[in-house]
N, C-alpha and C positions, 0 to 999 in steps of 0.2 A: 320509804313507803311501808306501811304495815298492811297486814292482811285485811284490815277493816277499812282501809282508806279507799273511798269510792271516787276520788276526785282526780287529781292531776296525774298525768303520765301513766295511766293504767295500761298494763300490757295487753289488755283486751282491745284497746283501740288500734286501728291500722296505723302504719307508720306516718302517713301524711296528716293524720288528725292531731292537731296540737290544741292544748287548752286555750280557749280564747281569753284575751286580757279583759274583755268587757262583753259579757253575755247579752247586753242590751244594745250593742252596736249593730248596725246593718252594714254588710259588705256591699259597697255600691255596685260592683260588677254583677252581683247576683240578683239585683232587684230593679224594678222599674224606677225611672228617674224621679217620680213623684211619690215614692214610698218613703215614709219617715216615721219617727216616733214623736208624739205630741208631748206636752209638758208633763203629763201624768205617766208617760212611758208607754202608752198604748200605740200599737202600730196603726198608721193611717195611710190611706191612698188618696192623693190629691185632697188632703185635709179631712177625709171621711174616716172616723174611727171604725175598726173592725167590729167592735161590739154593735155598732149601728147596722152594719151590713148583716151580721148574724141575726139581729132582731127583725130585719126586714125580709131576709131571704133564707135564713137557716144555714145549717152546715151539714155536710161538707159543701163548699162553695168555691168555684173558680172565680177569682177576682182579677180582672184585666184592666190595665191602663190603656185607654184608647190613645191618649196623648203620646205615650211611650211607643206604642205600635206605629203610629204615624211617623214619629221621629226616626225610628229605626228603618222604616221603609224608605224615607227620604234620604237617610244616610247612605244606604246601599245605592240608590239611584244616582245621587249626586257624586259619590265617590267613583263609581264605575264609569259614569259618563265623562267625568273629568279625566280619569286615567286613560280612557280609550279614545278621547276626542280626536287626537291626531292620527290614530291607527285606523279606525273604522267609523268615525263620526259619533261614537257613543255605544251604549249597550242597552239591550232589552232585558229588563229585570222581570222575571216571572216569579211571583210569590208561590211557593210550593204549598198548595192548599191541603195536602194530606196531613200537614202538621197540625193545623186547626182551621176549620172552615165553617162559616155560617154566612148568611146574606149580609149582615152588617160588615163583616170583615171583607167580603168581596167589594162592597162599596168603598170602604177605606182604601183598599188596594187600588181601585180605579181612580179615586180622587187624588191619590198621591202619585199617579202617573205610572204605576206598575201594571203588569199583565198577570194572568192567572194560569197556574199549572194545575191540572186535575188528573185523577188517576182512576176514575170510575164513572159509570153512568149516573150514580147518585151525586157525585161531586159536580158533574155537568148540570144536573137538575138544580143544584144550589146556585151555580153560576147563572143559569137561565133565569131563575126567579129573581136574582139580584139585578138583572138587566145589563150585565157587562157585555159589550159587543163580542160576538164569536171570534172575530178576527184577533182579539186580544187573549184568546184562550188556547191552551195546549192540552192534549189528552195523552197520558202515559198509560202503561199497563202491559204486562207480559202475556196476558190472555184476554184480550178484548173480545167481547161478544159481538155477534152481528148487529144486535140492537144498539150497542154502544157505538159501533162504527157508523151506523145509520144516523144516530143522534148527532154525532160529531159533524157529519155532512149536512144534516138538517140545520145545525147551528152555524154552518160555514166557519168552522174552526180555523184559526190561523195555522195550526200544525197538529198533525197526528204523529206521535213518536212511535215508530215501528220497531218491534223488539226481536223479530225473527224473520227468516225467509218465508216460512209458511204464512205468517201474518201479513207480510208484504203482498203476497199473492192474493190473499183474501180481501185486504183493503182495496187493492187495485181492481179486483173483480167487482166488488160492490159499487165502487165509484163508477166504473165503466158501464155497468148495467143502468145506473142512474143518469148516464150521459154527462158525468162530471169528472173532474180531476181532484183527487185528494191531495192536499198539501202535506207532504211527508218529510220527516227527518228520520234518519237511521240511527238507532242507539247502538253504539259500538262498545265492546269491552276491551279497553286498552291494555289489560294485563297488569294494572297497577294495584298493588295490595295496600290499601289505606291502613294507617295505624289507628284502628278503632275496633270495636267488638265485631266478632266474626259475622254475626247476624245482620249487621248494618254496613258491612263492606261489600260493595256491589260492582267492582270493576275487575276482579280477578276472574280467571277462566271458569273455575268450578262453582258456578252458581247459575240461577235461572235467568238472569237478565242479559239481554244484548246479543249482538252479533260478534263473533270472535274475529279478531284481527290476525290470529295465527294462521299460517299457511296450511294447506292440505286439510281443511276442515269441511270440505264439500266434495261432491262427486266429481266436480271439475278439477282435475289434478292440478295442484299448485296454487289454486285460488283459496283465499280465505272466505269465510261466510260473508264478511264485511264487503270484500271486493265483489263477490257474486251479487250481493244485494244492490250495490251501487249500479252495476251494469244492468241488472234486471229492472230496477226502478227507473233508470233513465230511459229505458226502451218501452216502458209500459204506458199504454194510452190512458190509463186511469190514474196515473201518478204524476204529480208535479214534485220533483225531488228538490227540496230546499237546502238540505245540508246534513250535517252530522251532529250527533249528540253523545255525551258520555256523562256518567255520574259515578264517582269513585267510592262513595260511602257517606256516612253521616258522623257528626260530632268529631270533626277533624280539626286539629289545631295547627299542625305543621303544614307549610305551603308546598313542600317538596312533591307530594303526590299530585296536587293540582298542576304544578308546572310540568311534571313528567307526562301527565295525560294530555295537556294542551300541546306539547311538542309532538307527541306521537300522532295525535289526530291531525295536526297541521301537516306533518310529513305524509300521512296517508292521503289527505286532501290533495296535496301537490302531486302525489303519484297518480291519483285518479285523473287529475287534469292532464298530466303528461301522457298517460297511457290511453285514455278514452276521449280526451278533449272535453271532459265534463268539468265545468266550473261550478263548484258548489258555493252558493253565496252566503250561507249561514253556518255558524258553529256554536253549539250550546255546550258550555263547560260545566253544567250542573250546579249543584250546591253542596251542602254538607258541612258548612262552617260551624265550628263548635261554639258553645256558650259555657258560662260558668254555672255549674250546679253546686260546687263546693268552693271553699276559699282557695284551694290550690289550683283550680282550673284557670287557664290563661288565654282567654279568647282574644283574637286579634281584631283591631278596629277595621271597619269596612274599608277605609282608605288604604290601610296597609295591605290588605288582601288584594284590593284592586290594583295597586301599583306593582305588586309582585307578579300578578298574572299578566298585566299589560307589558311588563318588561320581557317576559318569556314570549308572548305573542309577537311583539315588535321585533325581537332579535331573530326568532325562528323564521318569520315571514321574510325578513331581509336576507337571511342565509339561504332560503329556498328560492328567492327571487319571485315571490308571488305577492299579490295584494291580499291584505287581510280580509277574511270574511267578516260579516256582521256578527258580533259576539253577543251571546245571551247567557244569563246565569239564572239559577233557581234557588235563592235562599228561602228557607221556611222557618226552621228552628231559630236561625240567627235573627230573624225579625220578631217572631212571636214568643219565643221561649221565655225570655226574661221579663216580658211585659206582665206576666201572670204569676200569682201565687195561689195555693190552695189553702183555704181556711178550714180548720178542723176544731172540734171540741174534744178535749181530753176526757177520758173516762177511767177505766180500770188502770191502776198503777201497781206494779208488783216488782219485787227484787228477787232475783235468783242468785245462786252461787255457782261460779264457774272456775274450774281449775286452770291455771296458767303458770308459766315458768316464773320463778321468783326473779326480782331484779338482780342484775349482775353484782356480785360482791355481798349478797345478802347472807346473814348469819346462818340460814337454814341449809347451807351447803348446796344451793342450786336446785332443791326439790321444788315441785309444784306447790303453789300457794293458792288458796281459795279467795277469789275476788268477787265483789258484788256486781251484777249487771241489772240495771233497771229497765223494765219494760213499761212504756207509756202507750196505752191503747187509745186510738182515736175513732171517731164515728164514720170513717170511710175506710180506705185501704186499697187493695189490689183492683177493686172494681172501678176506682177513679184514677189509679196510677198503676198500670201493669208493668211499667218499665223496669223496676227493680227485679221482679221475678223473671222477666223476659231477657234482660240484657245485663243483669247485675249492676244496674244503674245506681250511682250514688246521688243522694240528695242531702240537703241540710234542713234544719228547722229552727225556729225561734219561739220563745214564749211571746205571744203577740198581744194578749189582753192587758198586760201590765208590765212595768219594770220590776226587776228583782235584784236584791243585793245578796241573795243566797249564793253559796258556793256552787261551782259547776260540778255536775255529776254525769258520768258517762251513761248515755241512755240509748235505747233502741225504740224508735217510734213504729208501732205496728197497727195493723188494721183490725177489723172486727169479723173477718171472714174465717170460715172453718178450714184454714190452711196454715200450717206452720211457716210456710214461705211468704205469708202475707205481711211483708215488711215494707214500710214506707220510707224510713230512713234507718239504715243499718247501724250507724254509729254517729252520735252527735252529743255534744255537751249541752245540757239544759240545766237551769237552776234546780237545786235539790228540793225546792219547795213547790215545784209544779204539782198541781192537784187536780182532781176531777172538777170539771167545769171551766178550767182555764182554756183559752184559745191558743192553738198553735198555728203557725203559718209556715208552709213549705214553699220556698221560692223556686222559680225556673220551671213551672209546670204548664206553661202555655203551649208547648209542642208535644204532641203524641200522648197526652194524658187523657183529655176529654175524647180525643179521636179514637183511642183504644179502650175507652170505658165500656163496662159491661153491667149486666144485672145479676152477677153471681150472688148466690144466696138470696136472690130476689130483692137486692138493694136497688132503690131508684137512683138513676144517674143524676149527679148534681147539675144545678144550673150554672150559667156563666153570666157574670155581671160585668158590664163595662163602665168605667169611671172616667169622666171628663168634666173639666170646669167645675169641680166641686159637687157634681151630682152623679148618681149611679142609676143604671137601668139594666134590666134583664135583656140580654141579646139571645140567650138560649134558656128557655124555661126548664127548671128542674122537673124531673118526672115525679108522678104521684103513684100511689098503690093502684089507683084506678087505671092509670096508663098501663101498668104492668098486667092488669087483669083483662084489659080490653081485647087482647089478642087470644085469650084463653077461650076456646070455643065450647068448652064443656064436654060432657060425656056424649 
């Protein structure tokens, strides 16, 4: 490699990033099942070319396969029901609406036999507008307002997941004043540190979620907060205690953490049954199953996850001599993440020079060599995908509007915001002939991209298009400048 070589094996690329053999190929695990290239090399979704989507709806644009969403939802439902059929008669699958929610998605969830997990009053409002029965809805949150608790009771929610002792008291008091019983699950922190980013690991002790299972965490000597909550909930006239809940984090590939959490909660459930004669009929093992954002990510099929978790539940219950509670799970990203890609138009393209170590054995004696790095700017950025700046999340990208026979060039896809950290894809090989006006597609943006979107620099948030049976329709309208100004009350 020479100092001018911008292509293969650049030392600027991370170790996992290899030069693709074919820049026009689609990695199946990163895309919806109906994404493909047509004869001219243009990316299509269920046969619709991306240029047609841009013409109708503009860019940036979230493009979702409804067919793929439904297929992934069914896959989780079928896999877990089959794996747990002999243990507890099946599993209740709650779609984690925080990953992406709109009324169309709620209807898909209901039609595919899933339930819905919400995390705020606003998400409850979406659920209510979509018409899903309250009995099929759960409410999460570490700091629920009184208004959200009242709304949950008004909607007759199937479960309110309580996150702390103080919240348990408040939920019980509100329900009792109404002459009702709130259906409650207790979220516990089993002390399992998931192998994921610190900000999305949620079952270790030092974070805001859940009731600690560690002893001596309350004023009642020797009791954990979790045990005190069980005893208090069982005795409260405004509470119907359904069971236990945990969630160890997000974007997790290895099953060990899920297995450890399941075993710890089952042992705790058995201990509560023995100590207080309290039989808890339900156990929610959360979600957090990873997807492929880059070619090196290795997501596990739903059936493999289900069978691994079922084996742990089956053996643990047998060892404890207890009947298995009804199991529930909460996949979100694993259902919606890969159904969607974001479509951008490329604009400014520039190349900078970056010093990096010379390749081993180079004639320059190991001194730094200057290499080119290309920046490809697009018409969106951190306002439609905040995950790279929040979590150092990696993504990939392709040239979507055409095929290219040009050589691969290490590139950085960046947004148009006034932030140097406004990076969409930190490192990716794109054809060296990418130019302004080309369309780029970033796969795996169905989860937590639209949900975290903002109006930074007064950019209007993109719309979401759903594609099914060869036709596209807006399920979330993109904002306009008029929308942005409507809330400005003037001087």
